[in-house]
N, C-alpha and C positions, 0 to 999 in steps of 0.2 A: 891927851884929851881931844886935841884937834884931829888926830887920826881916827879916833872912835866916832867923832862927829861926821867926818867925811864918809866913813864906812857905813854908818847908820843911814846917812843920807842916800848913799848909793843903793843900799838895800831897799829903802823906801821907793826909789825910782824903779828898781827891778821888780818889786813885789806886784804892782798892778800888771806888769807884762807877764809875770809868772802866773798870776791868778787868771788873767785873760787866756794865757796859753793853756792852763789846765782846763778851763771851761771850754775853750774852743776844741782842745784835743779830745775832751770827754764827749762833747757833742758830736764831733766828727767821727769818733770811734763808734758811738752809739748809732749814728746815722749810717755809718759804713756797715755795721753789723746788720741793721735792719734792711738796708738796701741789698746787701749781698744775700741775705736770707730770702728776701722777696724775689730777687732775681733768680735765686736757685729754685724756689717753688714755682715761679712763673715759667722758668725754662723747663722745669720738670713737666709741668702741665702742657706747655707748648710742645715739648718733645713727644709726649704721649699723644697729643692731638695730631702732631705732624705725622707720627707713625701710623695712627689710625687713618688719617686722611690718605697717607701714602699707600696704605694697604687697600683702601677702597679704590683708589685710582688704579692700583695694580690689577685688582679684580675687574674693574670696569674696562681696562685696556684689554685684558684677556678675553672677557666676554664679548666686547665690541669686535675684536679680531675674529672670533669664531663666527659670530653672526654675519659680519661683512664677508668673510671668506666663503661661507657656505650658502649665503643667499644667492650668489651668482650661479650656483649649480642648477637651480630650478630652470633658469632661462636656457642654460647650456643643454640640459637634458631634453627640453621640449624643442630646442633648435635642432638637435641631432635627430629626434623622432620625426620632425616634419620636413627633413631634407628630401628633395625630390629623388636623390639617388637611391634612398632606402625604398621608397614606394615603387620606383621603376624596377628594382630588383625583386620586390614582392610580387609585382604583376608578372614578371617574366624572369625566372632565375637563370639567366644566361651568364656566360663567363664575362661578357663585356659589362653587363650591369653590375656584376659582383666586383669586377676590377674598379669600376667607377666608385662604388661604395667604399671599397678598401682605400682608394686614393683620398677620398674626402675625410675618412676617419684618421688616416695617417697624418694628413695636414693638420687636423684638429688637435691630435695628441702632441704633435711636434711643437705647436705654438702655445698650447695650454699646459704649462708645466705642472699644474696642480693635479692633473689626472694621471693615474697609473695605467688605465686601459679602458676600452669600450668593448662591450659584448652584445651581440644580438642572439637571443635564444628563441626557438620556435615554440609553438603552443604545447609541445610535449616536453619542454625543458632541455632540448638538445642545442648545444652551441652550434650556430651556423656561420657566424662571422665574428672574428675577434682580433682586436689590435691591442697589443701590450706595449709597455715601455720597458726596454731592456738596455741597461747601461746608458740611460738618459735619452735613448732614441726610440721612436715608434717602430714596432715590428709586427708584421701580419702573421698571425699564428696559422701554420699549415692546417689543411682540412683533416689530415690524419691525427693531429694532436688535439682537435676539438673534443670536448668532453660532454658527457650526459650529466646535467645538473638538475634533473627532475626531482631528486630527493633532497636537494639543498633547501634549507628553510626559506631563504629570501627569494628564491625562484618560485617556490610554491605559493608564497604569500603575494608576490607581485602578479602572478598569473591569475589570481582570484580577484584582482582589482578591476574597476570599471575604467572607461575612457577618462583621460586627463587626471587620474589619480597617481600619486607618487608614493613610493615606498622608500623609507630611509632605514638602512640596516643598523644594527648595533655597531659601535666603534670597537673593532676587534682586529685580529691579525689575519692576513691572507692565508688561505689553506689551499694547497694543490695536491691532488692525489691522496686526500685524507690526511695530509701532514702539514704542519705549520712550516711555511716557507722560511728558509735560512739564507741570508740573515733575515730577521723578522721584518715584516712589511705591514705596518698599521694601515688600515683601510676603512673607509665608510662607503657603502654602496648606495647609490641612488638609482632607482629603477622606475619604469612606467610601462604600462601595456601599449602595444602597437596594433592599430587597426588598419586594414587596407581600405582602398577607396570604396569598397562595397559594405563597409561597416563590420567586417568579420575580423575577430581578434586573431592575429597571426603570430603573436609572441610578445616578447618584452625586450626593451633596450636597457642595458645596465651600464652605469657610469661609475667607475672605481675612483674615488677621491683618494689621493696620496696623503695618508694621515701623517707621514713624517714631516711634511711641510708645517702642519699645525703644531706638532710637538716641538720642532726647532724654534718656532716663534715663541711658544710657551717658555722654553728654556731661556731664550733671550730676555723675555720680560722678567722671569724669575731672577736672573743674574743682576738685573738693575734694581731689584726690590730689596728692601731691608730684610725681609723674611724669605720663606719658601713659598712657591706657588705650585699647587698640585691640581690635576684634573682627575676626577673620580666619575665612575658610572653610578647608576641608581642604587646598586647593591653595595657601594662603598669600596669597590676594587680600584686600585691605582691604575690609571691609564698612562700617566706620566708624572715625573717629579720626585718620586721617593727612592730612586735608585733602580737599576736593572733587575736586581734580585727580587724586588717587590712588585714590579709592574706586570700587568696582564695576568694577574693571579687566576682569574676565572678561565683562562685558556690552558693552564697547566695543572694537572691533578695534584702535583706536589706543592702547589702554591695556594691552595684553596683557603688557607688561614691567613694569607697576606692581604689583610684588609685594613682600611683606615679605622674601622670600629674596634679592632683588636688593639691597635697602638694608642688610639685616642678615644677611649670609650665615652668619657664625659662629653667631649666635644661632639661626637657622633649623636649622642642622645639629645643634646641641645639642638642640633640641626634637624633631627627627626621630629622632636616634640614641640619645638618652638621655631617653626620655619620663618616666622615674621622677624626674628632677630638676625640681621645680616652680619652683626659683629658682636663678639662676646669674649669674656675671659674664661679660661678653663685650665685649672692646675697651674695658674700663673702665666700661661701662654695667651697671647692675643690671636684669636681666630677671626677671619673675615671670609665670607663665602657668598656665592651667588649661584643660581641654578639657570640652566639653559634648557628649554623644552624644544627638542627637534621639530615637533609638529608645528611650532609657531615661527619657524625660520622663514616661511614663504607668505607671511601675512595672515589673513583671516580665513583661509581655505582649510580649516582644520579637518572637515569631514573628507577632504580629498587627499589627506596626507596620513600615511600609516607609518609609524616609527617603531623600530625594534627596541630602542632605548627610550624609556619614559622621560628621562632627564639626564643631564650631565651636571656635575657639581664642580665649581671652581673654588678651591679652598686655599687661603693664604694663612701662614702661621709665622708669628714672631715669637721666638722662645723667650722665656722669662729673663735669661741672662742678658739679653739685649735691651730689656726694659729697665734694668737696674741702673741707678745713678750714683753708687757709692764713690766711684772714682771722681765723679764731678764734685761730690760733697767734700772729699779730702782736698781737691784742688782749690775749692772755694775757701776752706779753712786756712790753708797756707797763704792764699791770697789775702785773706782777712788779716792775718798776723803781719804780713809784710806791709800791707797798706796801713795798718795801725801804727807801725813804727814810722812809716813814711809820713803819716798824718801828724805825728808828733813834731817832726822836723818842720813840716809845712805849717803846723799851728804856730810854731815860734815865729816864723816869718810873717804869718798872717797877723799875729798880734802886733808885731813891730811895724808892719807897713799896712795896717788894716785900712786906714783911711784912703791912702793912695791906691791900694790894690782894689778897694771897693769901687772906686771911681773907674779904674781901668776895666775891671770885670763887668761893670754895668755897661760900659760902651761896647766891649767885645761881645758880651752876651746878647745885646740888642742886635749887633751886626750878624753874629752867627745865627741867631734865631731867624732873622729875616732871610739870610741865605739858605738856612736849612729848610725853612718853610717853603721857600721858593723851589728848592730842589725836590723836596719830598712831595710837594703837591703837583709836580709836573705830571702830565698824562703819559709822558714817554719815559723810557729808561734813560738815566743820565749816568755816564761813567767818565771820570777824569783820570787820565794817565799821565805819567811824567815822561821825560825824554828817553828813559830806558824802557818804556813800554810797560811799566808796572802800574797797577791800579792804585790810586790814592783816594778815590771817593766814588761811592755808588749811592743811589737812592733806593727807596723801597720798591719802586716799580722794577728796577734792575734785579733786585733779589727775587721778586715774584716771577718775572719772566724767565730768568736763567736758573732758578731753583737753588741757588747758593745763598747761604747766610752771608751777612756783610763781612764778618770776620774771615770767612773762607775766601773772599774775593780781594780784600785789601792786601796790597803789596804783592799780588800775584801777577804774572805776565798776562797781558790782554789776550794772548793767543789761547788762554784757557777757554775763552768764550767763542773761539773760532773753530768751525768743523775741522776735523783732523786732515782732510784732504787739501785744505788751504793753509795749514800751519807752516809748512816748510817755506813758502814764499812770502808769508805775511810780514816777517821782520824786515825784508827788503822794501816792501811797500811802505811800512811804517817809518823806516829811516829816511826814505825819499821824501815823505811828507814833512818830517821834522826839519829837513834841510830846506824845504821850500813850503812853509806852512801857508795855506790859503783856506778861506772858508769854502766849504762845499755844501751846496743846498741839498735838502732832503730829496731823495729819489733820483739823484743824478749819478750816473755811472752804471756799473754792472749789477746783476742780480746778486744780492748778498744774503747770507744765512748765518744765524746764530746757533750755538750749540748749548743745550741745557745740561745740567748736572747729570741727568739720567742718560745722556748720550743722544737724545732726540734733537732734531733740528727744526728750525722754523724760519720763514723768510722775514727779512727786516729791511728797513730803509735807514740810512745812516747820514747824520749831519755832523760834519767835523768843523771845529772852530779852534784856532790857536789861542792860548791864554798864557801870557808872560807875566810872571811875578818877579820879585826881587831876588828870590833864591834860584828859580829854575823856570824852564819853559814847560808848560802843560798843554794838553790837547783835550778839549771837551767834546765828548761823543754823545749826541742825542740820538737814541735808538728807538725806532717805532716798529712794533710787531704788526706785520701786514698779512698774517695768516688768514684772517677773515676776508680781507680784500682779495687775496689770491684765490681763496676758495670760491668767492663770488665770481671772480673772473673765470675760473675753471667751469663753474656751473653755467655761466653765460655762454662760454665756448661750447660746452656739452649741449646746452639748449639749442644753440645755433646749429650744431651738428645734427641733433635730432630733427630739427625743423627741416634742414637740408635733406636728411635721409628720407623723411616723410614726403617731402616735395618730390624728390627724385624717384621714389618707389611708387608714387601714385599711378593708378591705372589709366589716368586721363592726362592730357596736356594741361599745364597750368601756366598762365601768363598774368603777371601783375603789372598794371599800368598806373601812372600817376594821373593827376587831375587834368593834365594837358594832353593826355593820350599817349605819352611816351612810355615805352616798355622799360621796366626797371628790373624785372626778374622773369626767367623762364626755366622750365625743367627740361630734362633730357628728352622726354616724350614729345615736347613741343618742337625741339630741334629735329627729331626723327620725322614727325608728321609733315612739318612745313619745309624741311630740307635746308634750313639755314643753320649756321653755327650760332652759338650763344653770343659771340662778339658781334656777329652781323645783325642781331636783333636788338641788343641793348641800346637804349636811347633812341630807337627808331619809332616813328608813329605806328600805332597798332593797325592803321589802315593798310600798311604794307602787306598784311596777311589776308586782305580781303580782295575779292574780284574787283577789277577796275570799275565795273559798272555800278558798284555800291559805295565806292570810297567817298564821293562828294556828299551823298546823303547821310553817310554814317557819322560824319562830324556833327551834324545837327542832332542825331540820335544820342550821341555821346554827351553833348552839351546838355540835352534835356535830362539825361540820366544823372549827371553829376549835380544838377540842381535839385533833384529829388531821388537820392540814391536809396535803393531797397533791394532786398534779396529777390532774385528771379530764379525759380527752380529750373532744372534741366528740362529741355523740350518744350518750354512755354514760349509761344510767339511764332514768328514766321519760319519758313524753311530757310536755313542758313547754309552758306557754303564758305569754305576756306580756300585760299590760293597758295599753292606751293611756290618754291623758288623757281621751278622750271615752268611756271605759268599754268600748270594743271590745277583743276579744282576738285574738291571732294566735299560731300555733305557732312554737316556737323551739328551738334547741339551744344549750347553754351549755358552755363550757370554763372550768374553774376552776383557778387557779394561785395558790398562796400566795406572798407577797412580804414578806420580813423586812427592815425598815429600822430598825437599832438594836434597841430593845426592842419596837418597835411591829410588829404583824402587819397586813398588808393582803391583801385577796383581789382578784385580777384576774379579772373575768368577761368573757369574750369571747362575745358573743351573736350568733347568726346567725338571721335571719328565714327560716324554711323554708316560708313560705306557698306560694310557687310550687312548691316540690318536693312538698309535700303535695297541692296541686292536681293536679300531674302524676301522682303516685301514684294519686290517686282516678280520674283520667282513664284511667290504665293499667288499673286494675281494671275500670272500666266497659268499656274497649275489649276486655279479655279476656273479659268476660261477653258482650259483643256478638259477639266472635269465636266463643265457644263456642256461642252461640245460632245464629249463622250456620252453623257446622259441623253442628249438630244438625238444622237445617232443610233442609240440602242433600239433594237426592234421590239424589245419588251417594254411594257409600260412602267415608268418609275413615278412614284407619287409620294405625297405627304398629306395627311388629313388629320382633322381634329378627332380626338379619341372618344367620340360619342356615337351612339347608334343613329343619330339624325344629322351627324356632321357632314361637311362638304370637303371636297378636295381643296387643300391649301396650295399645293404646287403639283404640276403634272408636266411630263415631257410630251413631245409631238406624237410619239407612238401611242400613248394612252388616249390622246385626243382622237386619233384615227380609229383606235379600237372601239371607242364608244360612238363613232360616227358623228362627232360634234363639229360645228363650224369653227370653233376657236376654243382655246383653253379657258377663256373667261366664261363662255357659255357653259362649259362642263362644270366649272367651279361653282356655278349657281345652283346646281341640282344636288340635293342630299343623296348620299350614296345609297341609303336604304331604298330609294326609289329606283335605283339601277339594278336591284336584285330581282330575280324572277320569282323566288319564293318569299312570301311575307315572313319577316322575323329572322331571316338567315343572317343579315348583317349584324343584328343585335347579338346573335349567338357568336358570330365571328369576333366582335369586339370583346365579348366576355372571355373568350378563350385567350386572346392576346393579353388582356389585363391579368388573367389568372397565371399564365406562364411567363409573361414578359415578352414573348415572341411566338410566332407560328410559321411553319414552313410548308409551302406547297399545298395550301388548303384549297380544295376544289369547290368552286361556288358557281352556280348558274346565274348569269347576268343578262341584262337587256340593254341594248344601245338606245341612244336618244331617238332613233328611228324605229324602235320596236323589235329589232332583230335579236333573237336569243343566241347566246354562245356560252360555252364553258370556259372558265378562267381558273388558272392556278395562281393563288395569291399568297405572297410572303409578306410578313409585317413584323416589326420590332418596335417596342415602345421606347421613347426617348424623352429627355428633358432639356429645355434650353436654359440659358444662364439665369433667367428669371424664375425658374422652377416650374414652368408650364410644360405639360406633357403633350406629346403628339406621336403619330404613327408614321414611320418611314417604311416603304416596301416596294415590291414590284408586282405587276399583274401581267400574266402571259396568257394569250388566247390559245387554249388547248383543244378547241373544237375538232380540228383535224386529227390531233393525236388521239382524242377519245374515239373517233371513227375508226382509226387504225387499230386501236386496242380492241374495239368490238370485232373487227375482222380477224384479228389474231386469235381472239378467244374462239371464234367459230372454227378457225383452222386447227387450233389445239384440240377442240372437241373431235374434229374429224381424224386428227392424228391419233388420239387416244383409242378411237374405234379401230383404226387400222392396226395399231400396236396390239390390241387384243387379238385381232385376227391373226397377225404374224406370230404371236405367242402360241396360239393354238396350232398353227402350222408347224412351228418349231417342235412342239411336243410330239406331233405326229411324225416329223422327220426323225426325232430322237428315237421314237419307238421303232420306226422303220429301220434306222441304222443298226439298232441293237439286234433287231430280228435278222437283218441281212448278214451282220457279222457273225451271229450265232449260227445261222443256216449255212454260211460259207465255211466256217471253221470246221464243221463236222466232215464234209466231203474232202477238204484239204488235208485234215488229219488222216482220213482213210487213204487218200492218194499217197501221202508221205509214208504212212505206216506200211501199206502193202508193198510200196517200192522198196522200203528198207528190208522187208521179209524176203522179197525176191532176191535182193543183193546178198542177204545173209545165207539163204537156204538153197538158192538155185544159181548162185554165181558161177559154179563150175559147168553149168549146162549152157551158159550164155557166152557168146564170144565178146570180144572187147567192145565191139560196136553196141551190142545190147547192154552191156554193163554201163557204158558211157551214157547211153540214152536214159537209163534208169536214174543215174546220178543227176542228169539234167532235170528229169521230172521231179526228183526230190528237192533240188535247189529251187526250182520254180515254185513248188508248193510252199516251201519255207519262206521264200521271198514274198509270196502272196500273203502268207500269215502275218509277216512283219508289216506289210502295207496296210492290212486290215487293222492291226494294233495301232499303227501310227495314225490312221484315219480316226479311230475311236478317241485317241488321245487329243487330236486336234479338235474334234467335236466337243469333247468335255471341256477343254480349255476355253473354247469360244463361249460355252454356256456358264462356266463357273464364275462365282462372285469373288471379288478380291477381299482378303482379310489382311488389312494393312497393320504393320507394326514396325518397330525399329529392327532392321536386318543388317547383320555384319556381312557384307559381300566378300570381304577379305577372307573370313572364316569359311564361307561356302566354297570359294575358289580353292582354298587349301584342301578342303575335303574332297572336291572333285579330282584335283591333281593327285591326291593320295590314292584314291580309288583307281585312277588310270595307271599309276605306278604298280599297284598290286596286280593289275591285269597283265602288264608287260614289264616284269621286274628287270628284264635284261636290257631294256632301253635306257640310254643315258641322255636325259633331256634337262637342259638348264631352264628352270622355272623361276620367275620373279613375280612376287605378289606384293603390291603396295598395301601396307597394313592400315587398319583403322578406317576403312571405307564403309560408313554407316548410312543406310538409306531407309526411306519410309515406303514399305511395299509388302507384297505377299511372299513370304519366304519360300513356300513350296513351289510357286510358279517361277520365282527368280532362280531357284535351284535348277529348274528345267532349262532356263535360258543359258546358265553357265555350263550345264551338262553338254548342251549342244555346241556352244561356241568353243569351250575348252576342248571338248571331244573332237571337233573338227580340226582345231589347231594340232592336237596330238596325232590325229589321223594323217593330216596332210604334211606333217614333218617327219613321217616314218622313214622316208628315203633320205633323210639328212643325217650325216654323222654328227654334226655340231648343232643339233636341234635346239632352238630357243623359243620359249613361250613366256609372254609377259602379260600380266593383268594389272591395270592401274587406272588412274583418273587424272584428267587435266582440265583446266578452265578454258572455255571458249566463249567469248562474248558474255562474260560474267555468268556462265552456266556450267555446272560440272558435267563433263562428258567422260563416260567410262569406256575402256577399250580392252580388247584382247588381241595381242599382236604375236605373229609367228614368222619364222623365216622359211616356211614350207614351199609347196608347189606353186601357190599363187594362181591367178586367173587373169584373163583378158578383160579389162574394164568395159569393153564393148558389149559384153554379155551380162553386165551388172544388173540390168533391169529384170533378168530372169532369176536372179539369185534367190529371192524370197518367195518364188512361186511354188506351189505344192507339186511334188514329183519332178521338179526341175533340177537337173544335175549338169554341172559343167565338166565332170570327169566320168569316165566309164567305171562300171562296178568292178570290172576286172582289175582296174588300176587302184581305185579306192572304193571300198564297199559303202553302201548306204542306200536309203530309200528316197531321199530328196524331200522329206517332210520336216526335218529338224529346224532349218532356218525359217520355214513358214510358221512353225510353232513358236519359235523365239520371237518373230515379228509380231504375232498376235498378242503374245504376253506383254511385250514392250508397249504395244498400242493400248492394251487395257490399262497399263500404268501411266498413260498420258505422255509417253515418250516417243522417241524416234530411233531408228536403227539403220545404219548404212555401212558400207565397206569400201576400202581402198586397197588395191592390190596391183602387183606386177608379176608377170609370169616368171617363175623360178626365183623370185625375190621375196616372197612372203605376202601375207595378207593381214590387214588390221580391220577388225570389226568395231564400230563405235555405236554406243547407244546412250540415250538420256532417259531420265525418269522424272516425272512431275514432282516438284518439291512439295513438302508438307504444307508450307504456308500458302501455296497456290490452290490447295484443294478446297 
């Protein structure tokens, strides 16, 4: 009985514990289930949200890279277009200028790794200069390898653009000799027209962007992404990301079906029909996309940009299998069972020690909450590591900055967050710190970087503090992301560099002084103009740069200006001078502008050297003085007057004052010009003519001097306008009274000459009739003498002795010679009277015809004849044929005794005038008798030696004179003769 009592009593003691255990265990199990389910759903949503955000960031990173990468091309393209080397070569396409241009482009391609080449094509589409990148190095393409690109689409479209317009080609593959280059070379072409200094379009400059650089960056971004990242063109063809067999489908005939729309039709339809949805689900996959419009790469100048591609699409895809969380659910279920069993054990201890545990938990909970809130609310990342360098605690900011979840960081080595290039040596630095732990303030030490989960780096500042617990030594790291500050510092440095570049490239000297007149900044042009180095000028008083005579007074001027600082434009004020280091002075203009920085006042002085302008002004004044002196020294009258019929002279020179017999220019300027005309209304008519035509030349007007003397004047006038729009006449007046008298006398002489010419023409007609009558009357007796002499020789030769026959032959020869003389006289007379019928005559052809006729007369002679071809003249062909008949006939005759006879006909230039010649190596003559050469019946050789009448050269001379030319000869006895002649040119007629 006692045993049952104690057993029952013991059960009664355990029952409340059991009941409490069951209640606690049930509540813990239910809470655990609810917590795990909530965590699962929250994590599922968070994971999906994380993936969505990660995909957006991936698209953003890709888009940002393309925009930033390609925006610089606009400046580079215009930089190359505006290089002086290109304009020098366009002005003069010399080898030196081309070498300079090639050198500039080689240097540009060498240091600009993003470009595959630069090409200049002329306005016909022909490559003229080209620099390519081969095996990573710039190469100048030889001229023989330059190609005609006139039929290439991007060349045609760029040549049609206006100044400052840009053409962006489609993103495609490079093609050479109508074939895709192997290995393939992705390329985007940027081009703009080039105009020379005269505004004439001379061609285009083409910049080939190396597309492989963009593709490699895309692949790097895609590898860091959860899903796949692709780049498509507007038609849905893959440019990168889907595998080599699907890329560039539009470039290969057998890949035309390799399009995004064929593999992902639903996604493509959503992109086309609902462009506002940047992220959507299709067939269980998550798609994220963005579009890039090439025309917007360079800002708001859309009308100046022509793009071959309307847009590029960046598409990211996360497949459905990566979004599923079944494995996570199974892991959560197993965790739930294990935790339920564990909660049963824990519930037993909780029930037994509830009160004490509750107290301890309350204290620990409060302490942990305070510590956790402190760590989680910190604005910097906090990471605590143990002595082995493993992470034991992180806060939310550390998760955010480094991109890892808390579970991914705990118990991991701290080197996980250190860039790979520093990891090898970091354990040594960490161990040294553990051995000698000291607090290190934020920002002390070297530049540090953190590494995110995606591999990217960012600059940080690190504060280290040792923390010792009962169990181990810890190190607390407080980390601050200084990316924004670093970016701001870089922007500040860039801004300072831009300011310095602007300052140094200014066309004027710039000097900035403080309120006390000390120089605080100068540019290079100030050093050049004043001859000081920068170090010699800084902190020196600005009066150092002024002539000594102005220094004392300038301090007062400077003090007055600082009390009331205001902008003073260039050129306003006194004539100023600067003083160089060598003591020399030069004129200048100064623009003053106050600059307030905080409480300090600075004065910006923009200084312009006007030495050249001053010299030009002095030269202009001297030129005006010379012009005035020239006008005053002219013997013709120079005037300016108001453009009315009653107006007066406004300005006159001394010649016009003397012409009108005025005592002074002022006296002449008080008389209206119409009062100085002899005929009433003549000046009004003169003014009307000038107004109607705008000018008048050499108008003859009878005028009267102030003393009443009449004279004839030739007046020239032109209407002009001054800067105010007022019109006036400028002109000259020349006294032509004497000339008019001479013209009158000449007219009388011309009348007398016409009368004499008529008398001479009548006499010539009578002489012509007389010559014809004489020649006709002489020919009949001569023919009778010759005929009867021949009959005597033929029929009575046997009755005559040798002396008789010889004398008959002499009679016949004299009669025949007399007939030839009569014929030549008639020819000479006809030539003198004949009129020229000018036309284009081929002298070479006439000479060849004459030589051919001479050869036919004496076929047995071997004469070397040289005729210069293509000698065309303006003259009478019949008469020039007679000239060459006589000259070439003489050459043929006088070389008859030469075995190596040579005759040459040609032309040579003497004193810029064509001179024709006939040269032979015949008998020649003594130049002492040259003046008799062209006289009628004058012969320098006997008829028994060389036959002839002596009329030929006289005839040739008259023909040449009728053609307005000259004829002469040069000769040496037994060395040949050269006859020269000229003809009046057509343009001189």
